[in-house]
DRENGUTOR-573468 format. One record per residue (C-alpha): residue number from 1; residue in three letters; x, y, z. Coordinates in steps of 0.02 Angstrom, whole numbers, plus 32768, in hexadecimal, padded with zeros to 4 digits. Example, Ala and Ser with C-alpha at 12.3 -4.5 7.8 and 13.67 -1.06 7.14 Angstrom:
<atoms>
+------+------+------+------+------+
! resi ! resn !    x !    y !    z !
+------+------+------+------+------+
!    1 !  ala ! 8267 ! 7F1F ! 8186 !
!    2 !  ser ! 82AC ! 7FCB ! 8165 !
+------+------+------+------+------+
</atoms>
This chain:
<atoms>
+------+------+------+------+------+
! resi ! resn !    x !    y !    z !
+------+------+------+------+------+
!    1 !  met ! 8000 ! 8000 ! 8000 !
!    2 !  tyr ! 803F ! 80AC ! 7FD1 !
!    3 !  val ! 802C ! 814C ! 8034 !
!    4 !  tyr ! 7FE7 ! 81D0 ! 7FBE !
!    5 !  lys ! 8048 ! 8265 ! 8000 !
!    6 !  phe ! 80E3 ! 82C3 ! 7FC7 !
!    7 !  asn ! 8154 ! 8288 ! 8054 !
!    8 !  asp ! 81F9 ! 82A2 ! 7FF9 !
!    9 !  pro ! 8202 ! 835A ! 7FC7 !
!   10 !  asp ! 827F ! 8332 ! 7F3D !
!   11 !  gly ! 8230 ! 8291 ! 7F02 !
!   12 !  ile ! 81E2 ! 8267 ! 7E5B !
!   13 !  tyr ! 812A ! 823A ! 7E64 !
!   14 !  phe ! 80A4 ! 81EB ! 7DF9 !
!   15 !  val ! 8000 ! 8249 ! 7E18 !
!   16 !  thr ! 7F50 ! 8239 ! 7DD8 !
!   17 !  phe ! 7ECF ! 82C4 ! 7DDB !
!   18 !  thr ! 7E1E ! 8287 ! 7DBE !
!   19 !  val ! 7D82 ! 82EC ! 7D9A !
!   20 !  val ! 7CF8 ! 82CB ! 7E1B !
!   21 !  glu ! 7C80 ! 8242 ! 7DE5 !
!   22 !  trp ! 7CF5 ! 821F ! 7D52 !
!   23 !  val ! 7C9C ! 82A4 ! 7CEA !
!   24 !  asp ! 7CE5 ! 82A7 ! 7C39 !
!   25 !  val ! 7D13 ! 835F ! 7C38 !
!   26 !  phe ! 7DB1 ! 8351 ! 7BD0 !
!   27 !  ile ! 7D5B ! 831F ! 7B2F !
!   28 !  arg ! 7D60 ! 83D9 ! 7B05 !
!   29 !  ala ! 7E06 ! 8429 ! 7AD2 !
!   30 !  glu ! 7DD8 ! 84CA ! 7B2E !
!   31 !  tyr ! 7DDF ! 8472 ! 7BD7 !
!   32 !  lys ! 7E7E ! 8412 ! 7BAE !
!   33 !  arg ! 7ECE ! 84B8 ! 7B7E !
!   34 !  ile ! 7EAC ! 84FB ! 7C2D !
!   35 !  val ! 7F08 ! 8466 ! 7C77 !
!   36 !  leu ! 7F9B ! 847A ! 7C00 !
!   37 !  glu ! 7FAC ! 8535 ! 7C1E !
!   38 !  ser ! 7FA5 ! 851C ! 7CDA !
!   39 !  leu ! 802A ! 8494 ! 7CD2 !
!   40 !  gln ! 8098 ! 850A ! 7C6C !
!   41 !  phe ! 807E ! 8593 ! 7CEC !
!   42 !  cys ! 80AC ! 851D ! 7D7A !
!   43 !  gln ! 8149 ! 84EB ! 7D1D !
!   44 !  lys ! 817F ! 859F ! 7CFE !
!   45 !  glu ! 8148 ! 85F3 ! 7DA0 !
!   46 !  lys ! 8145 ! 856B ! 7E25 !
!   47 !  gly ! 81D0 ! 84F4 ! 7DF5 !
!   48 !  leu ! 8167 ! 845F ! 7DBD !
!   49 !  glu ! 81C9 ! 83DF ! 7D5C !
!   50 !  ile ! 8165 ! 836C ! 7CEA !
!   51 !  tyr ! 81AE ! 82C7 ! 7CAE !
!   52 !  ala ! 8111 ! 827D ! 7C61 !
!   53 !  trp ! 8059 ! 82A6 ! 7C50 !
!   54 !  val ! 7FB5 ! 8279 ! 7BFE !
!   55 !  ile ! 7F0A ! 82CB ! 7BFF !
!   56 !  met ! 7E7D ! 824E ! 7BED !
!   57 !  ser ! 7DC2 ! 8275 ! 7BE4 !
!   58 !  asn ! 7DA8 ! 827E ! 7CA1 !
!   59 !  his ! 7E55 ! 8277 ! 7CF1 !
!   60 !  leu ! 7F0B ! 829D ! 7CD8 !
!   61 !  his ! 7FA9 ! 8243 ! 7D09 !
!   62 !  leu ! 8050 ! 8296 ! 7D27 !
!   63 !  ile ! 80FF ! 8267 ! 7D5B !
!   64 !  ile ! 813E ! 8302 ! 7DB5 !
!   65 !  ser ! 81BA ! 834B ! 7E2F !
!   66 !  arg ! 81EE ! 83F8 ! 7E62 !
!   67 !  ala ! 8286 ! 8456 ! 7E25 !
!   68 !  glu ! 8314 ! 846F ! 7E9F !
!   69 !  asn ! 82D7 ! 851C ! 7ED2 !
!   70 !  gly ! 8220 ! 84FB ! 7EAB !
!   71 !  gln ! 818D ! 8504 ! 7F1F !
!   72 !  arg ! 8156 ! 846D ! 7F84 !
!   73 !  leu ! 8104 ! 83ED ! 7F13 !
!   74 !  ser ! 806A ! 83E5 ! 7F82 !
!   75 !  asp ! 8055 ! 84A2 ! 7F70 !
!   76 !  ile ! 8069 ! 849B ! 7EB3 !
!   77 !  val ! 7FE7 ! 8411 ! 7EA6 !
!   78 !  arg ! 7F6F ! 846C ! 7F1A !
!   79 !  asp ! 7F7E ! 850D ! 7EB6 !
!   80 !  phe ! 7F6F ! 84B2 ! 7E0F !
!   81 !  lys ! 7ED1 ! 8457 ! 7E44 !
!   82 !  lys ! 7E82 ! 84F3 ! 7E90 !
!   83 !  phe ! 7EA7 ! 855F ! 7DF7 !
!   84 !  thr ! 7E74 ! 84E0 ! 7D73 !
!   85 !  ser ! 7DD7 ! 84B5 ! 7DD2 !
!   86 !  ser ! 7D99 ! 8568 ! 7DD4 !
!   87 !  lys ! 7DD0 ! 858D ! 7D21 !
!   88 !  ile ! 7D81 ! 84F0 ! 7CD7 !
!   89 !  ile ! 7CDD ! 850C ! 7D33 !
!   90 !  glu ! 7CDD ! 85C2 ! 7CF9 !
!   91 !  ala ! 7CFD ! 8587 ! 7C46 !
!   92 !  ile ! 7C6E ! 850A ! 7C52 !
!   93 !  glu ! 7BF9 ! 8591 ! 7C95 !
!   94 !  lys ! 7C26 ! 860A ! 7C08 !
!   95 !  asn ! 7C25 ! 858A ! 7B7B !
!   96 !  lys ! 7B7C ! 85A3 ! 7B28 !
!   97 !  tyr ! 7BA0 ! 850E ! 7AB6 !
!   98 !  glu ! 7BC1 ! 8496 ! 7B47 !
!   99 !  ser ! 7B2D ! 841E ! 7B39 !
!  100 !  arg ! 7B59 ! 83CD ! 7BE1 !
!  101 !  arg ! 7B6C ! 8470 ! 7C42 !
!  102 !  asn ! 7AD8 ! 8461 ! 7CB9 !
!  103 !  trp ! 7AF9 ! 83A8 ! 7CDA !
!  104 !  met ! 7BB2 ! 83C2 ! 7CFE !
!  105 !  leu ! 7B96 ! 845A ! 7D6D !
!  106 !  trp ! 7B11 ! 83FA ! 7DCD !
!  107 !  ile ! 7B8D ! 836B ! 7DED !
!  108 !  phe ! 7C19 ! 83E3 ! 7E20 !
!  109 !  ser ! 7BA0 ! 8442 ! 7E92 !
!  110 !  ala ! 7B62 ! 83A2 ! 7EE4 !
!  111 !  ala ! 7C17 ! 836A ! 7F01 !
!  112 !  gly ! 7C40 ! 8415 ! 7F49 !
!  113 !  lys ! 7BB1 ! 840B ! 7FC5 !
!  114 !  lys ! 7BF3 ! 8365 ! 8006 !
!  115 !  asn ! 7C9E ! 83B0 ! 8029 !
!  116 !  arg ! 7CA8 ! 8430 ! 80B4 !
!  117 !  asn ! 7D4B ! 8475 ! 8069 !
!  118 !  asn ! 7CE9 ! 84BA ! 7FD4 !
!  119 !  thr ! 7C70 ! 854A ! 7FC8 !
!  120 !  asn ! 7C20 ! 8523 ! 7F20 !
!  121 !  tyr ! 7C69 ! 84A2 ! 7EAB !
!  122 !  gln ! 7CE3 ! 8413 ! 7EB4 !
!  123 !  phe ! 7D36 ! 83E5 ! 7E11 !
!  124 !  trp ! 7DC7 ! 8372 ! 7E40 !
!  125 !  lys ! 7DBE ! 82E0 ! 7EB8 !
!  126 !  gln ! 7E1E ! 8305 ! 7F57 !
!  127 !  asp ! 7E9C ! 8278 ! 7F46 !
!  128 !  asn ! 7F33 ! 8291 ! 7ED5 !
!  129 !  his ! 7F66 ! 81DB ! 7EDF !
!  130 !  ala ! 801E ! 820F ! 7EED !
!  131 !  glu ! 8098 ! 817D ! 7EDF !
!  132 !  his ! 8150 ! 819A ! 7F03 !
!  133 !  leu ! 81B6 ! 8151 ! 7E75 !
!  134 !  ile ! 8248 ! 8106 ! 7ED3 !
!  135 !  ser ! 828C ! 808F ! 7E50 !
!  136 !  asn ! 82B0 ! 8094 ! 7D96 !
!  137 !  lys ! 823F ! 7FFE ! 7D7C !
!  138 !  phe ! 81AC ! 8055 ! 7DD2 !
!  139 !  met ! 81CE ! 80F5 ! 7D6F !
!  140 !  asp ! 81D2 ! 8095 ! 7CCA !
!  141 !  gln ! 8131 ! 803B ! 7CF9 !
!  142 !  lys ! 80D7 ! 80E0 ! 7D1A !
!  143 !  leu ! 8120 ! 8132 ! 7C7E !
!  144 !  asn ! 80DF ! 80A2 ! 7C15 !
!  145 !  tyr ! 8036 ! 80A9 ! 7C6E !
!  146 !  ile ! 8024 ! 8163 ! 7C48 !
!  147 !  his ! 8052 ! 8150 ! 7B91 !
!  148 !  met ! 7FE6 ! 80B6 ! 7B75 !
!  149 !  asn ! 7F4A ! 8105 ! 7BC3 !
!  150 !  pro ! 7F07 ! 814B ! 7B1D !
!  151 !  val ! 7F2F ! 80A8 ! 7AC4 !
!  152 !  asn ! 7ED7 ! 8040 ! 7B48 !
!  153 !  ala ! 7E42 ! 80B8 ! 7B3F !
!  154 !  asp ! 7E3D ! 8096 ! 7A83 !
!  155 !  ile ! 7E59 ! 814D ! 7A58 !
!  156 !  val ! 7EF6 ! 812F ! 79F0 !
!  157 !  asn ! 7F58 ! 809A ! 79B0 !
!  158 !  glu ! 8003 ! 80DB ! 79E1 !
!  159 !  pro ! 802C ! 8140 ! 7A7E !
!  160 !  glu ! 808A ! 81C7 ! 7A1E !
!  161 !  asp ! 7FEE ! 81EA ! 79B5 !
!  162 !  tyr ! 7F92 ! 8233 ! 7A4B !
!  163 !  lys ! 7FA8 ! 82F0 ! 7A4E !
!  164 !  tyr ! 7F88 ! 8305 ! 7B09 !
!  165 !  ser ! 8016 ! 8299 ! 7B47 !
!  166 !  ser ! 80D1 ! 829B ! 7B5F !
!  167 !  ala ! 80DE ! 81FC ! 7AF7 !
!  168 !  arg ! 80FC ! 8270 ! 7A63 !
!  169 !  asp ! 8199 ! 82B5 ! 7AB6 !
!  170 !  tyr ! 81DA ! 8208 ! 7AE3 !
!  171 !  ser ! 81C5 ! 81D2 ! 7A2D !
!  172 !  gly ! 822D ! 8265 ! 79EE !
!  173 !  lys ! 819D ! 82D8 ! 79BE !
!  174 !  lys ! 817A ! 8382 ! 7A0B !
!  175 !  gly ! 80F4 ! 837C ! 7A90 !
!  176 !  leu ! 8089 ! 8403 ! 7AE0 !
!  177 !  leu ! 80EA ! 8416 ! 7B83 !
!  178 !  ser ! 81A2 ! 8428 ! 7BAE !
!  179 !  leu ! 81E2 ! 838B ! 7C02 !
!  180 !  lys ! 8270 ! 834D ! 7C6B !
!  181 !  met ! 828C ! 82A8 ! 7C14 !
!  182 !  ile ! 829D ! 8203 ! 7C71 !
!  183 !  glu ! 8336 ! 81AA ! 7C2F !
+------+------+------+------+------+
</atoms>
């Protein structure tokens, strides 16, 4: 059993962020863009280092650490989740073409009411499912898991064909985020 906390401040972690009730929010590029821009901001301004990533329809996986002089990983994750939560909900509210708007907002509102830490909506599940990657074998396993997610979901045939993943970078193509490559 793994403890899902960032116990080693300089460790490398596999994390999963899941939308409450597994709502398929990230079928729209607009919402994925918010996640990508926020990750880029965290890299530039907070010292987030990203080794691998994938955005699926209702969750994302990352292999991350903090830069030597970066903020605490738990603070970066907290800020990322708080910011993306409010921005995505705002984007859903303003998107007049979002056919699922009322349904999604109802789910996020109901989840928010169940959690005393929220005032209105809850977008992300509380748990980050952080796993400390303490061996090369474990890191390779998680890297493969991340990159095979779109293949296993029958979205693409080859991992590097999925635009919203670091598999493109690992295959020699240019991806959407800057990475610190696992060698």
